[in-house]
N, C-alpha and C positions, 0 to 999 in steps of 0.2 A: 836240676836248677830250681824247679818250682817249690821245692821244700826248704830252700834257704831263706832264713829270716835274720834281720839285724835288730838287736836290742838297742835301747837308748845309750848304753855304755859302749857300743860298737862291737860287742861280741856277736859273731855270726854262728847260727846253729843250722845244721843240715842233717837230714835223715839219710843214712846210707843203707842201701839194700844189697845184701850179699846173696847171690843165687848160686847154689851148688850144682855144678854140671852133672855130677853123679851123686845123687842123694846118699848121705852116709847115715849109719845107724847111731842112735843115742839111746841106750837103755831099751833096746828092742823096737824103738820107733825110728822112722826115717825122716830126717830133716830135709825140707825142701828149700827154705830160705830163711834169712834173718834180717831184721831191721834194727838199726842202731843210730840213735841221735849222737851227733858229734858237734862240739862247740869249738870255735876257732877264734883266737886272739890274733888278729892280723898284725897289729903293731909289735907284739912280742914274739911272733912266730911260735905260738903255743897251741896245743890241742888238748881237749878233754873229751874222753869217750864215755858215753852213757851205757846203761845196761842194754843187752841185746835181747830183743824179742824174737823167739824162735817159732817158726811155723812148720808144722809137720805135714808130710805128704797126704796123710789121711784126713786132714783139715778138722779133726775132732778136738784137738787140744792145742794150746799155746804153751810155750815154755819160756824160760828166761835165764839169762846168765848175768848175774850181777857183776859189775865192774867197780874197781876202786877208782873213784872219780877225783883225780888230781890233774892239775895242769902239767903237761910234759912238753919238752921241745919237739918240734916236728923234724927230728933227725933221721927218720926212716925216709928213703927216697920216695916211696909211694905216698906216704902221709904228707910229705912236703909238697908233692904235686897236687894232692887234693886241697891242701891249705891254699896254695896259689890259685887254684881254680875257684874255690869258694870265695876267696877275698877279692877276686877280680870280677865276679858276677854282679850284675845289678840285682838288688834285692827289694823285698817288701819290708818296710820298717814296722816293727811291733812296738806298740806304746803301752 
């Protein structure tokens, strides 16, 4: 919740952290977790995912997965739940 911010136009942005319970390999390195900013248009029930920052278990390098940044409907049940959670939370306003 502390990473959720609201812009002047009402778009809310939150950073999601994905922790892998069993680190998996990616080109001989083991991924521990990833961070991804996600933007939410609460009025239109739309979501836009940013690039994923990958952290490896050896902590020596960072990686990234670039994503196509376009607004999409929150039609996946999990994304819809996240949208409702982010839109209902009290936020800090960024100016």
